[in-house]
KEMI-255506 format. One record per residue: x, y, z of N, C-alpha, C in turn; residue in three letters. Coordinates in nm, 2 decimals, always signed. Layout:
! KEMI-255506
n.X / n.Y / n.Z / ca.X / ca.Y / ca.Z / c.X / c.Y / c.Z / aa
X / Y / Z / X / Y / Z / X / Y / Z / ala
...
***
This chain:
! KEMI-255506
n.X / n.Y / n.Z / ca.X / ca.Y / ca.Z / c.X / c.Y / c.Z / aa
+8.45 / +6.87 / +4.76 / +8.34 / +6.83 / +4.66 / +8.23 / +6.96 / +4.70 / val
+8.18 / +6.96 / +4.59 / +8.06 / +7.09 / +4.60 / +7.95 / +7.05 / +4.52 / gln
+7.83 / +7.13 / +4.56 / +7.69 / +7.09 / +4.47 / +7.66 / +7.27 / +4.47 / leu
+7.64 / +7.30 / +4.32 / +7.62 / +7.41 / +4.28 / +7.50 / +7.44 / +4.24 / gln
+7.38 / +7.50 / +4.26 / +7.25 / +7.53 / +4.20 / +7.24 / +7.63 / +4.13 / ala
+7.13 / +7.64 / +4.06 / +7.10 / +7.75 / +3.98 / +6.96 / +7.74 / +3.93 / ser
+6.92 / +7.81 / +3.88 / +6.81 / +7.82 / +3.80 / +6.66 / +7.91 / +3.89 / gly
+6.68 / +7.97 / +4.02 / +6.59 / +8.02 / +4.10 / +6.53 / +8.15 / +4.04 / gly
+6.45 / +8.20 / +4.06 / +6.42 / +8.30 / +4.04 / +6.24 / +8.35 / +4.06 / gly
+6.18 / +8.46 / +4.01 / +6.04 / +8.51 / +4.05 / +5.98 / +8.47 / +3.88 / leu
+5.85 / +8.39 / +3.95 / +5.78 / +8.38 / +3.85 / +5.61 / +8.40 / +3.88 / val
+5.54 / +8.41 / +3.81 / +5.37 / +8.44 / +3.82 / +5.34 / +8.28 / +3.85 / gln
+5.22 / +8.28 / +3.94 / +5.15 / +8.19 / +3.97 / +5.11 / +8.07 / +3.85 / gly
+5.11 / +7.98 / +3.84 / +5.13 / +7.90 / +3.75 / +5.22 / +7.88 / +3.64 / gly
+5.31 / +7.95 / +3.64 / +5.43 / +7.96 / +3.56 / +5.54 / +7.83 / +3.57 / gly
+5.64 / +7.84 / +3.52 / +5.72 / +7.70 / +3.54 / +5.85 / +7.76 / +3.60 / ser
+5.95 / +7.69 / +3.63 / +6.09 / +7.73 / +3.65 / +6.17 / +7.56 / +3.64 / leu
+6.30 / +7.56 / +3.65 / +6.41 / +7.47 / +3.61 / +6.51 / +7.49 / +3.73 / arg
+6.51 / +7.42 / +3.80 / +6.65 / +7.40 / +3.89 / +6.72 / +7.34 / +3.83 / leu
+6.88 / +7.37 / +3.85 / +6.96 / +7.28 / +3.84 / +7.09 / +7.28 / +3.96 / ser
+7.15 / +7.13 / +3.95 / +7.26 / +7.13 / +4.06 / +7.39 / +7.05 / +3.96 / cys
+7.49 / +7.08 / +4.02 / +7.60 / +6.99 / +3.95 / +7.70 / +6.99 / +4.08 / ala
+7.73 / +6.88 / +4.07 / +7.83 / +6.80 / +4.16 / +7.99 / +6.78 / +4.10 / ala
+8.07 / +6.88 / +4.16 / +8.18 / +6.82 / +4.13 / +8.28 / +6.80 / +4.26 / ser
+8.42 / +6.79 / +4.22 / +8.49 / +6.77 / +4.30 / +8.55 / +6.62 / +4.31 / gly
+8.62 / +6.55 / +4.43 / +8.66 / +6.43 / +4.43 / +8.56 / +6.31 / +4.44 / ser
+8.47 / +6.33 / +4.34 / +8.39 / +6.20 / +4.38 / +8.39 / +6.08 / +4.33 / ile
+8.36 / +5.99 / +4.37 / +8.38 / +5.86 / +4.34 / +8.22 / +5.80 / +4.27 / glu
+8.12 / +5.81 / +4.38 / +7.98 / +5.79 / +4.35 / +7.89 / +5.86 / +4.40 / ser
+7.79 / +5.87 / +4.37 / +7.66 / +5.97 / +4.39 / +7.57 / +5.92 / +4.47 / ile
+7.50 / +5.88 / +4.51 / +7.37 / +5.80 / +4.56 / +7.27 / +5.85 / +4.56 / tyr
+7.20 / +5.90 / +4.65 / +7.05 / +5.96 / +4.66 / +7.07 / +6.09 / +4.63 / thr
+6.97 / +6.16 / +4.56 / +7.00 / +6.31 / +4.51 / +6.87 / +6.34 / +4.58 / met
+6.85 / +6.49 / +4.61 / +6.74 / +6.55 / +4.66 / +6.73 / +6.66 / +4.63 / ala
+6.59 / +6.74 / +4.63 / +6.59 / +6.89 / +4.65 / +6.53 / +6.88 / +4.79 / trp
+6.54 / +6.97 / +4.87 / +6.45 / +7.02 / +4.97 / +6.42 / +7.17 / +4.99 / phe
+6.32 / +7.21 / +5.06 / +6.28 / +7.37 / +5.05 / +6.25 / +7.42 / +5.16 / arg
+6.26 / +7.53 / +5.22 / +6.26 / +7.58 / +5.34 / +6.19 / +7.71 / +5.34 / gln
+6.07 / +7.75 / +5.35 / +6.00 / +7.90 / +5.34 / +6.03 / +7.95 / +5.51 / ala
+5.99 / +8.08 / +5.45 / +6.02 / +8.17 / +5.58 / +5.95 / +8.14 / +5.71 / pro
+6.01 / +8.11 / +5.83 / +5.93 / +8.05 / +5.96 / +5.91 / +7.91 / +5.94 / gly
+5.94 / +7.79 / +5.86 / +5.93 / +7.69 / +5.85 / +6.04 / +7.56 / +5.83 / lys
+6.02 / +7.49 / +5.87 / +6.15 / +7.40 / +5.88 / +6.17 / +7.33 / +5.73 / gln
+6.29 / +7.28 / +5.70 / +6.31 / +7.25 / +5.60 / +6.28 / +7.11 / +5.56 / arg
+6.17 / +7.11 / +5.41 / +6.13 / +7.00 / +5.37 / +6.15 / +6.92 / +5.26 / glu
+6.16 / +6.83 / +5.25 / +6.18 / +6.72 / +5.12 / +6.08 / +6.73 / +5.02 / leu
+6.12 / +6.80 / +4.92 / +6.06 / +6.78 / +4.79 / +6.06 / +6.68 / +4.71 / val
+6.18 / +6.62 / +4.66 / +6.17 / +6.52 / +4.60 / +6.27 / +6.46 / +4.58 / ala
+6.29 / +6.34 / +4.58 / +6.45 / +6.26 / +4.57 / +6.46 / +6.17 / +4.45 / asp
+6.57 / +6.09 / +4.41 / +6.57 / +6.01 / +4.33 / +6.72 / +5.93 / +4.35 / val
+6.72 / +5.81 / +4.37 / +6.81 / +5.70 / +4.38 / +6.91 / +5.70 / +4.21 / thr
+7.03 / +5.67 / +4.30 / +7.11 / +5.62 / +4.17 / +7.05 / +5.54 / +4.08 / ser
+6.99 / +5.46 / +4.08 / +6.90 / +5.37 / +3.98 / +6.78 / +5.44 / +3.94 / gly
+6.75 / +5.56 / +3.97 / +6.63 / +5.62 / +3.89 / +6.51 / +5.64 / +3.98 / gly
+6.49 / +5.55 / +4.06 / +6.37 / +5.56 / +4.12 / +6.32 / +5.70 / +4.24 / arg
+6.22 / +5.77 / +4.20 / +6.17 / +5.91 / +4.29 / +6.08 / +5.88 / +4.37 / thr
+6.10 / +5.97 / +4.45 / +5.97 / +6.00 / +4.56 / +5.96 / +6.16 / +4.57 / thr
+5.81 / +6.20 / +4.59 / +5.80 / +6.32 / +4.57 / +5.67 / +6.33 / +4.71 / tyr
+5.71 / +6.47 / +4.75 / +5.64 / +6.53 / +4.86 / +5.49 / +6.50 / +4.78 / ala
+5.36 / +6.51 / +4.88 / +5.25 / +6.50 / +4.81 / +5.21 / +6.62 / +4.78 / asp
+5.26 / +6.74 / +4.82 / +5.23 / +6.92 / +4.76 / +5.29 / +6.92 / +4.64 / ser
+5.38 / +6.82 / +4.59 / +5.40 / +6.88 / +4.46 / +5.38 / +6.78 / +4.35 / val
+5.32 / +6.62 / +4.40 / +5.31 / +6.54 / +4.31 / +5.25 / +6.59 / +4.17 / lys
+5.28 / +6.54 / +4.05 / +5.20 / +6.59 / +3.97 / +5.24 / +6.70 / +3.89 / gly
+5.30 / +6.83 / +3.94 / +5.34 / +6.95 / +3.92 / +5.50 / +6.94 / +3.90 / arg
+5.57 / +6.87 / +3.95 / +5.72 / +6.88 / +3.97 / +5.80 / +6.76 / +3.93 / phe
+5.91 / +6.77 / +3.86 / +5.96 / +6.63 / +3.82 / +6.10 / +6.62 / +3.84 / thr
+6.16 / +6.53 / +3.90 / +6.26 / +6.52 / +3.95 / +6.35 / +6.42 / +3.83 / ile
+6.47 / +6.46 / +3.82 / +6.55 / +6.37 / +3.71 / +6.70 / +6.43 / +3.76 / ser
+6.81 / +6.32 / +3.71 / +6.97 / +6.34 / +3.70 / +7.00 / +6.29 / +3.60 / arg
+7.13 / +6.30 / +3.59 / +7.19 / +6.25 / +3.47 / +7.33 / +6.24 / +3.56 / asp
+7.35 / +6.10 / +3.56 / +7.46 / +6.04 / +3.63 / +7.55 / +6.04 / +3.57 / asn
+7.58 / +6.07 / +3.46 / +7.71 / +6.05 / +3.38 / +7.77 / +6.22 / +3.39 / ala
+7.69 / +6.33 / +3.38 / +7.70 / +6.46 / +3.39 / +7.72 / +6.49 / +3.51 / glu
+7.66 / +6.41 / +3.64 / +7.69 / +6.45 / +3.78 / +7.59 / +6.56 / +3.81 / arg
+7.45 / +6.57 / +3.74 / +7.35 / +6.68 / +3.76 / +7.22 / +6.60 / +3.79 / thr
+7.17 / +6.74 / +3.89 / +7.05 / +6.71 / +3.96 / +6.93 / +6.82 / +3.89 / leu
+6.85 / +6.78 / +3.84 / +6.74 / +6.84 / +3.76 / +6.59 / +6.87 / +3.85 / thr
+6.53 / +6.99 / +3.86 / +6.40 / +6.97 / +3.91 / +6.31 / +7.07 / +3.83 / leu
+6.23 / +7.00 / +3.74 / +6.16 / +7.09 / +3.65 / +6.02 / +7.10 / +3.73 / gln
+5.96 / +7.26 / +3.77 / +5.85 / +7.31 / +3.84 / +5.76 / +7.35 / +3.76 / met
+5.66 / +7.30 / +3.74 / +5.51 / +7.37 / +3.65 / +5.41 / +7.38 / +3.74 / asn
+5.29 / +7.45 / +3.70 / +5.20 / +7.48 / +3.78 / +5.25 / +7.53 / +3.94 / ser
+5.31 / +7.64 / +3.91 / +5.35 / +7.67 / +4.04 / +5.28 / +7.75 / +4.13 / leu
+5.25 / +7.75 / +4.23 / +5.18 / +7.83 / +4.34 / +5.26 / +7.92 / +4.44 / lys
+5.20 / +8.01 / +4.50 / +5.25 / +8.07 / +4.56 / +5.32 / +8.02 / +4.68 / pro
+5.28 / +7.90 / +4.73 / +5.32 / +7.82 / +4.85 / +5.43 / +7.74 / +4.80 / glu
+5.48 / +7.76 / +4.70 / +5.58 / +7.72 / +4.64 / +5.69 / +7.80 / +4.66 / asp
+5.67 / +7.90 / +4.72 / +5.78 / +8.02 / +4.73 / +5.90 / +7.97 / +4.89 / thr
+6.01 / +7.96 / +4.82 / +6.07 / +7.92 / +4.93 / +6.23 / +7.93 / +4.87 / ala
+6.33 / +7.90 / +4.98 / +6.48 / +7.85 / +4.90 / +6.51 / +7.72 / +4.91 / val
+6.55 / +7.70 / +4.76 / +6.51 / +7.55 / +4.75 / +6.69 / +7.50 / +4.76 / tyr
+6.71 / +7.35 / +4.83 / +6.83 / +7.33 / +4.82 / +6.86 / +7.18 / +4.74 / tyr
+6.96 / +7.19 / +4.70 / +6.98 / +7.02 / +4.65 / +7.09 / +6.96 / +4.74 / cys
+7.06 / +6.82 / +4.72 / +7.16 / +6.76 / +4.84 / +7.18 / +6.61 / +4.75 / tyr
+7.29 / +6.54 / +4.80 / +7.31 / +6.47 / +4.77 / +7.42 / +6.37 / +4.88 / ala
+7.37 / +6.25 / +4.88 / +7.50 / +6.14 / +4.95 / +7.62 / +6.10 / +4.85 / asp
+7.73 / +6.15 / +4.87 / +7.85 / +6.13 / +4.80 / +7.96 / +6.04 / +4.86 / ile
+8.00 / +5.99 / +4.80 / +8.10 / +5.91 / +4.81 / +8.22 / +5.92 / +4.75 / gly
+8.34 / +6.02 / +4.83 / +8.47 / +6.04 / +4.78 / +8.54 / +5.94 / +4.75 / thr
+8.67 / +6.02 / +4.66 / +8.77 / +5.90 / +4.66 / +8.87 / +5.92 / +4.75 / leu
+8.83 / +5.95 / +4.92 / +8.89 / +5.92 / +5.00 / +8.81 / +5.81 / +5.07 / ala
+8.73 / +5.77 / +5.02 / +8.68 / +5.64 / +5.07 / +8.54 / +5.68 / +5.19 / gly
+8.51 / +5.79 / +5.20 / +8.41 / +5.87 / +5.31 / +8.25 / +5.88 / +5.19 / val
+8.17 / +5.84 / +5.30 / +8.02 / +5.85 / +5.22 / +7.97 / +5.95 / +5.33 / ile
+7.93 / +6.08 / +5.27 / +7.88 / +6.21 / +5.35 / +7.74 / +6.26 / +5.30 / arg
+7.68 / +6.35 / +5.34 / +7.59 / +6.44 / +5.26 / +7.64 / +6.57 / +5.26 / ala
+7.62 / +6.62 / +5.12 / +7.64 / +6.73 / +5.10 / +7.48 / +6.81 / +5.06 / tyr
+7.53 / +6.95 / +5.09 / +7.42 / +7.03 / +5.01 / +7.48 / +7.17 / +4.95 / trp
+7.38 / +7.20 / +4.85 / +7.38 / +7.30 / +4.77 / +7.36 / +7.43 / +4.83 / gly
+7.41 / +7.56 / +4.79 / +7.43 / +7.70 / +4.87 / +7.25 / +7.73 / +4.87 / gln
+7.20 / +7.69 / +4.83 / +7.02 / +7.70 / +4.80 / +7.01 / +7.81 / +4.70 / gly
+6.93 / +7.79 / +4.63 / +6.84 / +7.90 / +4.52 / +6.69 / +7.96 / +4.57 / thr
+6.69 / +8.09 / +4.60 / +6.55 / +8.14 / +4.59 / +6.43 / +8.12 / +4.49 / gln
+6.31 / +8.05 / +4.52 / +6.19 / +8.06 / +4.43 / +6.10 / +8.15 / +4.48 / val
+6.06 / +8.22 / +4.38 / +5.93 / +8.32 / +4.42 / +5.81 / +8.27 / +4.32 / thr
+5.72 / +8.30 / +4.37 / +5.57 / +8.29 / +4.31 / +5.49 / +8.38 / +4.37 / val
+5.45 / +8.50 / +4.27 / +5.38 / +8.54 / +4.29 / +5.22 / +8.52 / +4.25 / ser
+5.15 / +8.57 / +4.32 / +4.97 / +8.55 / +4.29 / +4.90 / +8.63 / +4.21 / ser
***
C-alpha cells in the first residue's frame, strides 16, 4: 500500500494551492483520510481530516480557507488551500487508515510535499 502526494510548491501570500494524494496497492477499505503538516522546528499537526462518510474536521488555523475532500471510487484525497499565509509554510503529509486485502488495518503516510508561502 502506498500514498503518493503531489501539488506542493511556492506561492505568494493570498494565493492558492491544491494538494492531491492517491492511494494504491492491496486495499480493501479506506477509512479516515487526513492532511498533516510540519513546519521547521515544530511538531506535526493535523490540518484536516475526512471520514469515509464525508464528515470533515479542520484545525482552527485553516477553517474557512482550506477544504478537504475525497473520492472514494478513485481512492484520492485533495486539499484545496486558499488565502495562503506565510505561517502555512510546512511539509504537508497525507494520511489514511487503510484495511488491506490481508485483513490488516493500519495507518499509512505519504512522503510529504513542501508548501512555501512567501510574504
